[in-house]
N, C-alpha and C positions, 0 to 999 in steps of 0.2 A: 538681196544679200547672196542668194544662191548663184546668181549670174556673176556677181563680183568674185565669188569663190572660184567659179569655173575659170574665169579670166586669169586669176592669180595662179591657179594650178597649171594653166597652160603657158605660163611665162610671159604674161603681158607686161610686167614691170621691167624685166630686162630689155624687152623690145622697145618700150618707151625710153629706156635709158640710152639705147643706141640712137634713137631718133633725136633726142635732145642734145646728145653730145657730138654727133657726127653729121647730122643732116643740115645742109646749108639753106634749106627752104624755110624762110621765116614763118610762113603759114603752117607748115607741118610741125614745126617746133611749138608754135602756139597751141595747136590742136592737141599735141602731146601733153602739154601742161594742163589743158582743160581736162584731159583724161585723168591725169594725176589728181586734179581737184575733185573730180567725181569719185574716184577711188578712196580719197582721204575721208570722205563722208561716211564710209562704211567701216564698222569695227572689224569686219572679216579681213579687210585689206591692210589694216594698220600694222600688224606684225611684219608683213612683207615690205611695207613702205619704210619701216624703221630699219633701214640698212645703212651700211657704210657709204654706199653711193649717195643716198639722199642726204646723209650728214655732210658729205663732201660737197654736194650741190648747195646745201644751205650755207656752208662756209664761203664758198666761192661767190655766191650771189649776194649775200648780206655784207660781204667785205668789199664789194665792187662799187665804184661810183659811176660806172657806165652802163650797167644793166638797165633795161627798160623798166619803168615803174610797175607795169602790170606783172612782170615776172617777179620783181621784188616783193610786191604785195602777196602774190601767191605763196612764195616761199615762207613769208612771215606767218601766214595762216596755217600752212602745212606744218611748220615747226611747232606752232602752238598746239595743233591737233595731236601731233606725235608726243609732245610732252605731257598732254593730258592723259594719253594712253599709257605712257610709261609711269606716271604717278599713280594711276589706278592699279598698276601691277607692281608697285613698290620698286620701280626701277629708277636709276638716277636720271635727272633731266639732261637734255642736250644744252650745254652752255652756249652763249653767243660767242662767235669768233672774236678774236682780239680786235678792238677798235671798230667793231661793227656799228655800235651806237653813234660813235663820232662820225663815221661815214654817213650813217642815216641822217644825223643832224645837219650836216653840210648839204646833203641831198635835199632834205626837207626844206631848209631855208631857201635853196635855189628854186624849188618848185613853187613855194609860196610867193617869193619875190617875182617870179615869172608870171604868176597869176595876178597878183595885186598891183605890181608896178608897171608891167608891160602895157602897151596899147595895141591890143589885137586888132587885126584888120576886119574880121567879120565875127558874127555870132558863133559860128562853128569853132573858131579858135578859142573863144571864151569857154565854150562847153568842154572842149578838150582839156584846157588848162584846169577848169574846175573839177573835172573828173579825175585828173591827176592828183590834185590836192586831196580829194575825197579818198582816193586809193592810199595815199600816204598816211592820212589820219587812221584809216582802217589798219594799215600796217603797224602803226604805232600802238594802237590798242592791242594788237596781237603780241607785241614785244614786251608789254608792261605786265607780265604775269609773275614777277618776283620782285621783292624789295630791293635787291641789288641793282636790277635793271632800272627800276623807278628812280632810285637815288642817283644813278649815273645820268639819266635823262634830265633830272632837275639840275644837276651840276653843269650840264652842257648848255643850259638855257633854253631847253625845249618849251617850258611853260610860256615864256614870253612870245615865242613864235606862234604857239597855239592860240594865245590870247589875241594876237593880231588877226589871225584868221577869224576868230569869233567876233572881234570888233567890226571887221570889214564885211563879213558875210553872214553872221549869226542871225541877223534880222530878216534875211531874205531866203536863205536856203535851209530848210528844215533838216535835211540830211547832214549838211555840214555843221549846223548848230548842234545837233545831237552828238555827232562824232567828236567835235571839239570839246563839248562839255564832258563827254565820257572820258576823254584823255585827261582833262583837268581834274576830274573826280578821282581818277586812279592816281595821278601824280600828287594830289593834295595829301595823300597819306604820308608823303616824305617831305612836305614843305617845312622849311625852318623859318625863323623870324626874318632873316634877310630876304628870302624868296617872297614871303608874304608881304613884306614892306614894299618890295619892288613891284609886285603885281598890283598892290593898292595904289601906288603912285602912277601906274600905267592905266588905272581906271577899270579894274576888274569888276567893281561893284556896279557902276552904270552899264557896263557891257553885259553882265549877266542879267541885270534888270531888263535891258532891251531884248535880250534873247527870250527871257521868260514871258514878257508881255507880248512879244511878236508871235509866240507859238503857245498861247494860253491853253489851247485844247489838247496839247501833247502832255500826257502824264509822265512819260519817260524823260522829256526835257525838264519838266518841273522837278522831278526827283533828282536828276543829276545836278541841276543848277542850285537847288536848295541844299543839297548835300555838300557841294563845294563851299557855299557861303557858311554853312554850319561848321565845317571843319576849319575854315579860315577864321571865323569869328571867335573860336575857342582860344585863339592866341591873343585876342583883345585889341588887335591893331586896326580892326575894320569898323568898330562900333560907330564912331563919328561919321564915317562915310555912309554906313547903312542908314543912319538917321537922316543925314542930309539928302540921301537918295529917296527918302520916303518909304523905307522898307516896311514900316508898320502899316502903311496903306496898301501897297501892292501884295504884301504877304497875305493879308486877309482876303484880298481878291482871289488869290490862288487857293486859299482854303475853301472859299465859297465855290470856286470853279471845280475843284477836285475834292469835294466834300466826301465822296465815296472812298477815297484812297487814304488809308490810315498813314502811310509813309509820308505823303505830301503834307498832310495836316500836322503830323508830329514834327517833321523837319522845319516847317515854316514857323511853328510856335516855339520850338527850342531856341531859335535865334531871337524871336520876339520876347521870350521870357528873359533872356539875357539883357536885352535893351531896356526892360522895364525898371530894373534897379536891383539893388542888393539888400538883403535883410540886415538890419542893424542889430546891435545887441539887445535892443528892447523888443525885438520881434516885429517891428514895423518895417514897411518897405520904404527905402530911401530912393526917390526918383532921380536917376542920373540924367535922364532926358525927359523933362516934364511934358514935352509935346507928345511923346508916345502915350503916356497915361491919359492925357487930355483926349487923344483920338480914340483910345480904347473904351472910354466911358460913354462914347456916343452910342445912341440906341442901335444903329445899324451894326456897329462893331460887336456889341454884346450879343445881338441876335445871331450873328454869324458864329460866335464862339459857343453859344448855347446850342445852336443847331448841330455844330460839330460834336459837342458833348453828347447830345441825344443819339447821334448816329453811331458813335464809337464807344458806347457804354460797355460793350462786351469785350473791348480791347484794353487791358489794364495799362499798357505803356502809353497808348495814345490818350486815353482818358486822363491819366495822371498828368500828362504834359498840358492838356487843356485846362485841367483844374489848377495847375500851378499859375497859369496866366490869369485865370479868373480870380484866384486868391490874391494876387498882387494888384489886380484892378480894384478890388473891393474897397480898400481904404480911400480911394480917390473919387468915390461916387457920393454925391450929395444925398441927404435924407429924402429928398422929394423925388428922386429918380425912380421911374416906374420899375426898373429892374433891380434896384438896390436890395430888395428883400430876397430875391433869388440868390444873389451873390453872397449876402450875409448868411443865408441858410447853407449855401454850399460851403462857405468857409467854416461855418460852425460845425458842420457834420463831417467834413473831410479835413479839417484843420488847414494846413497850407496845401496839401495835396492828399489824394486818397491813400488811406492806410489799407492794410490787408482786409480788415473787416468791411470797410466801405467798398472796396473792390469786389469782394465776394457778394455783398448785397446787390451791387449794380449788376453783376453777372447773373445772379439769380432772377432779378427783375427782367432782364432781357430774355432769359430762358423761358420764363413764364409767358412772355409775349409771343413766343414761337409755338406754344402748346395750345392750339385752338381746338382741334378735333371737332366736337359737336357745335362749337360756337360759330363755325363757318357756315352752318346751314340755317335757313329761315325757321326751321322747326325746333330750335333750341328750347329747352325747358324754361318755363316762366312760373314764378319769378326766379331769377338767377341768384346764385349765392354771392356773397361779398367777393370772394376770390374770383369767381367767374366774371363778374362785372369788371374787376380790375384787370384781369387777363384780356378781356375783349377790348377795353379801352386802350391799354398799352399796346396790344398788337396792332390795332387799327391805326394808331398814331405812328408807330414805328414803320408800318408798311406803306401808308398812304400819304402821310403829312410830314415826313422827316425833314423835308426841305423848307417847310413853312412854319411848323409848330416849334416854337422855341421853349415852351414849357408845357407841362401836362400835370394832371393830378386826378386822383380818384380816392379820396379818403373819407372816413366818417367825420361828420361835423363835431366840433368840440362839444362836450357834454353840457356846458353852461348855456349854450344857445340853441341846442338841437330842438328842444320842445317848442321854441318860438319861431323857428324858421322852416324846418322840414321834418316830416315824421321820423322819429328816432329809429335808427337801424334800418331804414328803408332807402333814404336818399343818398345818392352819391353826387359829387360835383365834378364836372369836367371843365377844366379851365384852359381855354385856347387863346392863341393870338388872334388878332382880327384878320382872318384869312378870306373874308368875303362871305356874304349871306348864302350864296349858292352852295359853297363848299361845306359850310356849317350845316345847312339844311340837309345836304346829302349825307353827312355823317349822322345826323339825327335819324334819318330814314333807315340807315344801316342798323342803328341801335334798336329801332322799332321792330325791324325784321327779326332781330335776335330776342324778342320778347321783352324789351325794356320800354317803359313809359318815360317820355322825356318832357322837359320844359325848356324850350329854346328861348332864352331871354333875348337874344339878339334879333330874332325874327318876330317879336311881338308887335302888334299894331301900335301900341303905345309903350315903347321900351322903358321910358322913365317911370311910368306908372307901375309897370310890372316889376321893375327893379325895387321900387319902394315897397310893393306888396311882398316881394321876396324878403326884403330887409325886415319888414314888420312881422312876417310869418302869418299873414291873415288869409291870403288867397291861393296858397300853394295846393295843387291837387293832391289829395291824400295818397293816390296810387303812384305818385311820381317816384321813380327810382334813380333818375339821372337829371341833373340840371346842367344845361350847357350855357356857358357865358364866355365873355372875352376879358382881356386884361383889365379893362376899365370898370368892370362890374363889381360894385361893392356888395358882397354877399350877405353881410349882416352887420347891424350896428347895435351897440349897447352903450348908451351914454356917449362918452367922448372917445370910445374905442371902436375900431373897425377891424374886420377880419378879412384876410385874403388868402387865397390858395396859391402857393408857388412850389413847383417841383415836389409835389406830393407831401408838402410840409405846411401845416397851419402855423401862422405866426401872428402874434398880437402886436399891433403897432399903435402908438399914441399919436393922435392927430394934433 
């Protein structure tokens, strides 16, 4: 910054002005614009750059159809930088010169046509044309910083040109895919019914699907693509296309791939929730597209949704969105489904989605999971208190098994069967998915280091026999504080009734 300040104070900007306006050496002019670009990145230089000369330069370049693309792109970025500076200082923005966007649209169409329709002689020509398209997309992003400019671009038909670039190149070039989706994302704020219908007929849904699936590892592309679909789907004209394109399948793939990103999870499930159906006056869900509900009740789909819920419990917006999807899935699950009790409990305690009280409870639970202190050391006091055990289990699951554990639990056994199964007020039950014997054994070892005695049902030499003993309450070690089991373990039986643990909730079910 100090060097930039010295340069400005010694008149570097008027010098660059002379070079760019009078020098006929193309290389010297190009280097001068590189200097401008470097200076524009410094707040120290922006007041000096915000001059009548640069405004005149902006008007002449943006209004010209013959200026080289590199210079055009630079001026677009410089204009945006200066406008950001002026807005920060409560100054009016520099408006675009008259017909600049129309000139840009003609120019953009020509560059895209030259790249997609021409037959270049060699690879170098292709790279040059591709670089020009990328520069134009970056220029367009810099121009779309006001509603008026976005509306004008939509009216000029820019979205259809960008969609063509995305269709032809989105699957191969990550940079071009990201830039094109960014432009569509910005323009989608101003889409009307006519534009949405036109883009739908041009195949925007399969195009965005191809882009997302081709670059699954890119969180930025996932956000932009899903945001576009979310905005377009709110107008209701894309639902059928989304279903036909299998949105419910690849949206869950993206949720699983980007489980850590709350924005991707929320955006993907917002659209999915819309496709699930609408609530009738009776409070029941009316499936508009039955195939969507049929897919979501499959075990893998529910596991993905539950994993997302476990991961984002401390985010009210994301958790609420996941809960809405789960609540609409619940009525379509059969009584024998292994996850049905989880969803019924979720629906019962959060109604159709989390209310304020439920959100607060979830946030408190997540906060407890982060408060470990002494529990992280092998010398933790033994026996541990009820809250200590709950904190340890929740933390360990959240930290180490959030990708594989779809449910968890650690609550006191129901009073009616406590005396027959485990010692009252001593035993806790940890209910895990079947994540493999080694991982479960490793978790049990961690509990032991923290002063907890465990009964690992899954690692018993004769699991069936031990499960029966647990159910009858005859052979459980009296010192046991934690019982570790999997989804299929029936913890206790009493006549025709069985008890299972789901999501920290005991629920009685009739067999």
